[in-house]
C-alpha positions in Angstrom: 158.4 108.3 65.9 158.6 105.1 67.6 161.3 102.7 66.7 158.9 99.8 66.5 157.3 101.4 63.9 160.3 101.9 61.4 161.4 98.6 59.9 164.2 97.0 57.9 164.3 93.9 56.0 168.0 93.6 56.1 167.5 91.9 52.6 165.3 89.5 53.7 161.4 89.0 52.5 159.3 91.2 54.6 156.9 88.5 56.7 155.0 88.6 60.0 157.5 86.0 61.1 160.7 88.1 60.2 160.4 91.4 60.9 163.2 93.4 62.4 162.7 96.7 64.3 165.8 99.2 63.9 166.3 99.3 67.7 166.0 95.5 68.2 168.3 92.4 67.2 165.3 90.1 67.6 162.1 89.0 65.5 158.8 90.5 66.3 155.1 89.3 65.6 154.3 92.8 64.0 155.4 94.2 67.2 153.7 91.3 69.2 150.2 92.5 68.5 148.6 89.0 67.8 150.5 87.5 70.8 148.8 89.9 73.1 145.5 89.3 71.2 145.3 85.8 72.1 146.7 86.1 75.4 144.0 88.4 76.4 141.2 86.4 74.9 142.5 83.1 76.6 142.6 85.5 79.8 138.9 86.6 79.2 137.9 82.9 78.0 139.5 81.4 81.7 137.4 84.3 83.6 134.3 83.6 82.0 134.7 79.8 82.8 135.4 80.9 86.3 132.2 82.9 86.5 130.1 80.2 84.8 131.1 77.7 87.5 130.4 80.3 90.2 126.9 80.8 88.7 126.6 77.4 88.2 127.2 76.5 92.0 125.2 79.3 92.8 122.1 78.4 90.8 122.4 74.8 92.7 122.7 76.4 96.1 120.1 78.7 95.8 117.3 76.1 94.8 118.5 73.7 97.5 118.2 76.4 100.0 114.8 77.1 99.4 113.7 73.8 99.1 115.1 73.3 102.6 113.3 76.3 103.6 110.0 75.4 102.5 109.8 71.5 103.1 112.3 70.9 106.0 112.7 74.0 108.1 109.9 74.4 110.5 109.6 78.3 111.2 108.9 81.3 109.4 111.5 82.7 106.7 111.7 86.6 107.2 114.0 86.8 104.0 112.4 88.4 101.1 114.9 87.2 98.2 113.5 83.8 97.9 112.4 81.4 94.9 109.3 80.4 96.5 108.3 83.8 97.2 108.6 85.2 93.8 106.9 82.1 92.4 104.0 82.4 94.1 103.5 86.1 93.7 104.2 85.7 90.0 101.7 82.9 89.6 99.0 84.2 92.0 98.2 87.5 90.9 97.4 86.6 87.2 95.6 83.4 88.6 93.6 85.7 91.0 93.0 88.1 88.1 91.5 85.7 86.0 89.3 84.2 88.8 87.9 88.0 89.4 86.5 87.9 85.7 84.3 85.2 86.6 80.9 86.2 87.4 79.5 82.6 88.6 80.5 81.8 92.4 80.8 78.2 91.9 82.9 78.2 88.7 85.2 81.0 90.4 85.9 79.0 93.3 86.2 75.7 91.2 88.9 77.8 89.4 90.5 79.0 92.9 90.6 75.3 94.2 92.9 74.5 91.6 95.4 76.8 92.1 97.1 75.1 95.6 97.7 71.8 94.4 98.7 73.0 90.9 101.2 75.6 92.1 102.7 72.7 94.6 103.3 70.5 91.2 104.6 73.7 89.3 106.9 74.7 92.5 108.3 71.1 92.7 109.3 71.0 88.9 110.8 74.5 89.1 113.0 73.4 91.9 114.0 69.9 89.8 114.4 72.1 86.7 116.7 74.5 88.4 118.9 71.7 89.7 119.1 70.0 86.4 120.1 73.5 84.7 122.7 74.2 87.2 124.4 70.6 87.1 124.1 71.0 83.3 126.1 74.6 83.5 128.2 73.4 85.6 129.4 70.0 83.2 129.7 72.6 80.6 131.5 75.4 82.4 134.2 72.9 83.8 134.1 71.0 80.3 133.6 67.7 81.6 134.5 65.5 78.8 131.3 63.1 77.7 131.2 60.5 75.2 127.8 60.2 73.4 126.7 57.9 70.8 126.0 60.4 67.9 129.1 62.6 68.9 127.5 65.5 69.9 128.9 68.0 72.7 126.8 70.9 72.8 125.0 72.3 76.0 121.7 70.0 74.9 123.9 67.1 75.2 125.3 68.4 79.0 121.2 69.1 79.7 120.2 65.8 78.8 123.0 64.0 80.7 122.3 66.3 83.9 118.3 65.3 83.4 119.1 61.7 83.1 121.6 61.6 86.1 119.0 63.9 88.2 116.3 61.3 87.5 118.5 58.2 87.9 117.3 57.2 84.4 120.4 55.0 83.9 120.5 54.8 79.8 124.2 54.9 79.6 123.7 56.7 76.3 125.8 59.5 77.6 128.9 58.8 79.8 131.7 61.2 81.6 135.4 60.3 80.9 136.8 62.0 83.6 137.0 61.6 87.4 135.5 64.8 88.2 132.8 64.3 85.9 131.8 60.8 87.5 132.2 62.5 91.0 129.6 65.0 90.1 127.4 62.5 88.6 127.4 60.5 91.8 126.5 63.7 93.8 123.7 65.0 91.0 122.3 61.2 91.3 122.3 61.4 95.0 120.4 64.3 95.3 118.0 63.4 92.8 117.2 60.5 95.3 117.1 62.6 98.3 114.8 65.1 96.1 112.4 62.6 95.5 112.4 60.9 99.0 111.9 64.6 100.4 109.0 65.2 98.3 107.3 61.8 98.8 107.3 62.6 102.7 106.5 66.3 101.9 103.1 65.6 100.4 101.4 63.3 103.1 102.5 66.1 106.0 101.0 68.8 103.8 97.8 67.0 103.2 97.4 65.7 106.8 97.5 69.3 108.2 94.9 70.1 105.7 92.8 67.2 106.3 93.1 68.4 110.4 92.2 71.8 109.4 89.1 71.2 107.3 87.8 68.9 110.1 87.0 71.7 112.3 85.4 73.7 109.8 83.3 70.7 108.8 82.0 70.7 112.1 81.4 74.3 112.1 78.7 73.9 109.7 76.0 72.2 112.2 77.2 74.7 115.5 77.3 78.0 113.4 75.6 77.6 110.3 76.6 77.8 106.4 78.2 80.4 106.2 78.7 80.7 109.8 78.4 83.6 111.8 79.0 84.7 115.3 75.3 85.2 116.3 74.0 81.7 115.0 77.1 80.3 117.0 75.9 81.9 120.1 71.9 81.0 119.4 73.0 77.1 118.5 75.0 76.5 121.9 71.8 78.2 124.0 69.3 75.8 125.2 67.1 78.4 126.5 68.5 78.7 130.2 72.2 78.5 129.5 75.1 77.7 127.1 75.7 74.1 126.6 79.2 73.3 125.8 80.5 76.7 124.9 83.5 76.6 126.9 84.7 73.1 125.5 84.1 74.6 122.1 85.8 77.6 122.3 88.9 75.6 124.2 88.6 73.2 120.9 88.9 76.1 118.6 91.8 77.6 120.7 93.7 74.7 119.7 92.5 74.9 116.2 93.9 78.3 115.4 97.1 77.4 117.5 97.5 74.5 114.9 96.5 76.8 111.9 98.9 79.0 112.7 102.0 76.6 113.3 100.9 74.4 110.0 100.1 77.8 107.6 103.3 79.4 108.6 105.7 76.3 108.4 103.8 75.4 105.1 102.2 78.8 103.4 100.7 76.9 100.5 97.9 75.7 102.7 96.7 78.9 102.7 95.8 78.5 99.0 93.6 75.2 99.5 90.0 76.0 99.6 87.5 74.0 101.5 85.0 71.6 100.3 81.9 73.8 99.6 82.0 77.3 98.4 80.4 79.4 101.7 83.3 77.7 103.6 87.1 78.6 104.4 89.3 78.4 106.9 89.5 82.1 107.1 85.7 82.8 107.1 86.0 80.0 109.9 88.5 81.6 111.8 86.9 85.2 111.5 83.6 83.7 113.0 85.4 82.7 116.1 87.1 86.0 116.6 83.4 87.7 116.2 81.8 85.3 118.8 84.8 85.8 121.3 84.3 89.5 120.7 80.5 89.3 121.6 81.4 87.3 124.7 84.3 89.7 125.8 81.7 92.6 125.5 79.6 91.0 127.7 77.0 88.3 127.7 75.7 86.5 130.8 76.7 83.1 131.5 79.3 83.0 128.8 82.9 81.8 129.4 84.6 85.0 129.2 87.8 83.9 130.0 88.1 80.9 127.6 86.8 83.7 124.9 89.9 86.0 125.9 92.1 82.7 125.4 90.6 81.9 122.1 90.4 85.8 121.1 94.0 86.0 121.8 95.5 82.9 119.4 93.1 83.6 116.9 94.1 87.3 116.1 97.8 86.1 116.7 96.8 83.8 113.6 95.8 86.1 111.3 98.2 88.8 112.2 101.1 86.4 111.9 99.3 85.3 108.2 99.0 88.6 107.2 102.8 89.3 107.5 103.6 85.9 105.7 101.7 86.9 102.7 103.0 90.6 102.9 99.1 92.0 102.9 99.0 95.3 104.8 96.3 95.5 107.4 93.7 97.8 106.1 89.9 98.1 107.2 87.1 97.2 105.1 85.5 99.9 103.0 82.1 99.0 104.1 81.6 98.4 107.8 81.1 94.7 108.8 78.8 95.9 111.7 76.9 99.1 111.3 75.0 100.5 114.0 71.8 99.1 112.3 73.1 95.8 111.8 74.5 95.9 115.6 70.8 96.8 116.9 69.4 94.1 114.8 71.7 91.2 115.9 71.3 92.7 119.7 67.2 92.2 119.1 67.5 89.0 117.4 69.7 87.4 120.1 67.5 89.0 122.8 64.1 87.1 121.6 66.2 83.9 122.2 67.1 84.7 125.7 70.6 85.9 124.8 71.3 89.5 126.0 74.5 91.5 124.7 75.9 94.4 127.0 74.4 97.8 126.0 75.5 101.1 126.7 78.3 103.4 125.5 81.1 101.7 127.0 80.2 98.1 125.6 80.1 99.6 122.0 83.3 101.4 122.4 84.9 97.8 123.7 83.3 95.9 120.9 84.9 98.6 118.3 88.4 98.2 120.0 88.5 94.6 119.8 87.0 94.5 116.4 90.2 97.1 115.2 92.7 94.6 116.7 91.7 91.7 113.9 89.0 93.3 110.8 92.1 95.1 109.3 94.0 91.7 108.9 91.2 89.5 107.9 90.1 92.0 105.6 93.5 92.4 103.8 93.6 88.2 103.6 90.0 88.3 102.3 91.5 90.7 99.3 94.4 88.9 98.7 92.8 84.9 98.8 89.5 86.0 97.6 87.9 84.4 100.4 84.6 86.3 101.5 84.4 87.2 105.2 81.3 86.3 107.3 78.8 88.4 108.2 77.8 88.8 112.1 74.6 88.2 111.8 72.3 85.7 109.3 70.6 87.9 106.6 68.5 85.3 105.3 67.6 81.8 107.0 69.0 79.0 104.6 69.4 75.5 104.9 72.7 74.0 106.4 75.4 72.3 104.2 74.3 69.2 106.2 70.6 69.5 105.0 71.5 69.6 101.2 72.4 67.1 98.8 72.7 67.1 95.2 69.6 65.1 95.0 67.2 66.8 97.4 67.3 69.8 100.2 65.5 68.8 103.7 63.4 70.9 105.5 65.3 73.6 107.7 65.3 72.2 111.5 
């Protein structure tokens, strides 16, 4: 038997503080078990504090880096683990699911139009809450001594202190008593001011990009109809003898597509912002331009084929990159947007206006090849963003948006 389990009192009272082992000469605390337990608990608490400090720093850095990538970094981020990515995936899916259940098109578009601005406000709030929580956990894990009027020192007190510091309220009802706490307080207050300044500068840039995007979409109303179609665009740029300003029009939309690509890659939240009218969208306008340039490249006499190729290239680049940003896998539409009978009807309608589209098997093959280059991307984006794609030809003649108002509808010109 172990000698440490056989004890002798030597005439003294048997107590925890005065026990002698037969093989030892000094006192033991029940074989030092309570002392070892206390040391292990202290070591455990120290490890927990270290992990809490590291976790607090990690939370603060993750939020700051995410805000940096979204607001300041002017390029696409390929990293999958991002707070913003999880936020939009987690909020857009239920929002769009609710919208799909609304039968009224106007009400559905109204609900969808709220998502862009509301999600932006919630994203900014999430960043602010993450920084406040991170600093509160940091104060608590470092055991920063604080003084409060009611004497409370729980986590809620640290959270309140962090929030008042971040938003620079300066109430003075909670104070820190150590230099480490004072330095962290100055750091958090400066971070709060910087965060507010960045947000103030971010919103105007975002809405300026949105305004520039919508300007050309509004101009497309009179030039391609409402909703816009490729066939109507060609008809309205043909005066019966030649195409008027079609080359300049396509050149302008080449720049528009390039700016759309740059702005929406830098600020993907812009893709969720809807146009002013329910029958217009940035995706619909871009698809119309792709359709129109495809027809010109297939072969229409008197059209600027070279400029059409340039516009097609940047527009196709835009839809391909944006499809990658939103992780929408390209997929062919289940229903052909331009079946043979619809192609024949469009060709006949254009012919009656003096616009003759190239005919023959080679032309049809080229048309289908060009369509396969972009239709899977625009269809995937359409399904994800709930933005309907335009048709190739007008099904029923209707008034343009500029011809209607809340009080009257004037005759179609």
